[in-house]
C-alpha positions in Angstrom: 0.0 0.0 -0.1 1.5 3.3 -1.0 2.1 5.9 1.6 -0.2 8.9 1.7 2.9 11.3 1.9 4.3 9.7 -1.3 0.9 10.1 -3.0 0.8 13.9 -2.4 4.5 14.3 -3.2 3.9 12.6 -6.5 0.8 14.7 -7.4 1.9 17.9 -5.9 2.0 19.6 -9.4 -1.7 19.0 -9.8 -2.4 21.2 -6.6 -1.4 24.3 -8.6 -3.5 23.8 -11.7 -5.9 26.7 -12.4 -9.3 26.0 -13.7 -10.4 28.2 -16.7 -11.9 31.7 -15.9 -15.2 30.8 -17.3 -15.5 28.1 -14.6 -14.9 30.7 -12.0 -17.5 33.1 -13.5 -20.1 30.3 -13.6 -19.3 29.4 -9.9 -19.6 33.0 -8.8 -23.0 33.3 -10.5 -24.3 30.2 -8.8 -23.1 31.3 -5.4 -24.7 34.7 -5.8 -28.0 33.0 -6.6 -27.8 30.9 -3.5 -26.8 34.0 -1.3 -29.9 35.8 -2.7 -32.4 33.0 -1.9 -30.9 32.7 1.7 -31.4 36.3 2.4 -35.0 36.3 1.4 -35.7 33.2 3.5 -33.9 34.6 6.5 -35.8 38.0 6.3 -39.0 36.2 6.0 -38.3 34.0 9.0 -37.2 37.0 11.0 -40.4 38.8 10.2 -42.4 35.7 11.0 -40.8 35.1 14.4 -41.4 38.7 15.3 -45.1 38.5 14.3 -45.5 35.2 16.2 -43.8 36.7 19.4 -46.2 39.7 19.1 -49.2 37.5 18.7 -48.3 35.4 21.7 -47.7 38.5 23.8 -51.1 39.8 22.9 -52.7 36.4 23.6 -51.1 36.3 27.0 -52.2 39.9 27.8 -55.7 39.0 26.8 -55.8 35.9 29.0 -54.4 37.8 32.0 -57.0 40.7 31.5 -59.9 38.1 31.1 -58.9 36.3 34.3 -58.5 39.4 36.2 -61.9 40.7 35.1 -63.5 37.4 35.9 -62.2 37.4 39.5 -63.4 41.0 40.1 -66.9 40.4 38.9 
């Protein structure tokens, strides 16, 4: 079984190969599309969490008010 160190030593020249410029451009375009989709999703989730928190807060306040009124009357 060949040694891993020898494998890297024999194939060291392949580590410095540069892909064509067109490949980099395609990769950048794909990454930018993914970034845009994530941003929209994160913003939507943030708004949803805030809305849910406000709804729960209003529900809790309504329940407290209801039970306080019920005990008085």
